[in-house]
N, C-alpha and C positions, 0 to 999 in steps of 0.2 A: 825737611817736608810733615812732612808725619806724626810729628809732635804734633809742631804749632795745627796741621788744620788747613796749610795752605799747597797745599798743594792740587791732585786733578781726585784720587780717592780724600781728600780731607775737604773739594766739597764737594762731592756728592752725598759723603754724611753728609755735610748743614743741608745738601741743599738736594736733594733727592728726588725733587722734577726737573730738573737741567737733563736728567740722564731721561727722564720719557719722551721730553721733547724732544733731543737731538735725536732718540729713534722717531721719533711721527720725525720730525724735516725730513729726515737718508728718505723716510721709506717715503715723502711727499714728492723731493728734489727726483730721485730712479722712473715713479709712477711718473710724471712731467715728463722727463727724455723721457722716456720709453714713447710715450702720449708725443716727440717732436718729434720725433726719431722716425713713425710710422705713416708723421705725416708731414715734412718731411720727403720720403719714401713716394707718398702718393704722387707728389706735386709731380717729382723726377717723371714718374713713367703716365699720370694726368690719367688718372678714378679716380675714384671717389671712393665713401671706403663707402659703400653698400655692393660697389664694382667691385672691389678686393672682398669683399664679403663672402658674398653671393661665384666667387671667381669665375666673371662673364665674359675674359678674356683667357682662361685658360687653353680652349681648343684653340684660339686663331689670335691675330693678331689685331688690339688696341690696334681702332680705326683712328685715333685722338691721338697717338701718342707721334710726337713728333722729335724727338731727343729730347734731350734732359735740357741744357740751353734750353731751348727753343719752350718745351714747362715751364721751364723756367721763369722766362721773361714774362708768357703767359699769364702768369698768373699773378705772377709778383708785380710787373711795368704794363702792362694791358692797361687805356682808358676806360673809368666805368661809363656805360648805360647813364643820359641820365633818366630820371625821376621821373615818375610818374605818377606823383604824388602830388595836389596841387595843396599848397601848406596857404597860400594866401585865398584861398577859400574859402563859402562861407560856409556858416554852416548851421544846416538844416539842426531847429530844433520843432521840436513835437508838440506840441499844443493841445494837449486835453481838454476830454470836453467836460464840461462845467459839472453833468449828472456822477464825470467821472470820478468829482476828484467832493463829493459826498461821504460820507459815511454812514448805508443801514443799514439800521436795525432790524 
């Protein structure tokens, strides 16, 4: 396999960008996996990232913590409140003064 260049090392010799893409992919997966784990922890303890960063509930218990299962249910399965945006409302178009539209020299 080494003589014909069809093995792993032959592929890396013929296409060196494959190694760079593989390393970048592993780095991205580790980074995203870490973010998923951190935010899963935040959901489980019912905290925001800012509260966790500032050690908001280090000396006192978190008043919003309802237990891991209840916290997950609250975040993932709670109904969303209705939108306060009226998408059917008429858009207000400003009327420009005719004098403002002319270029003055």
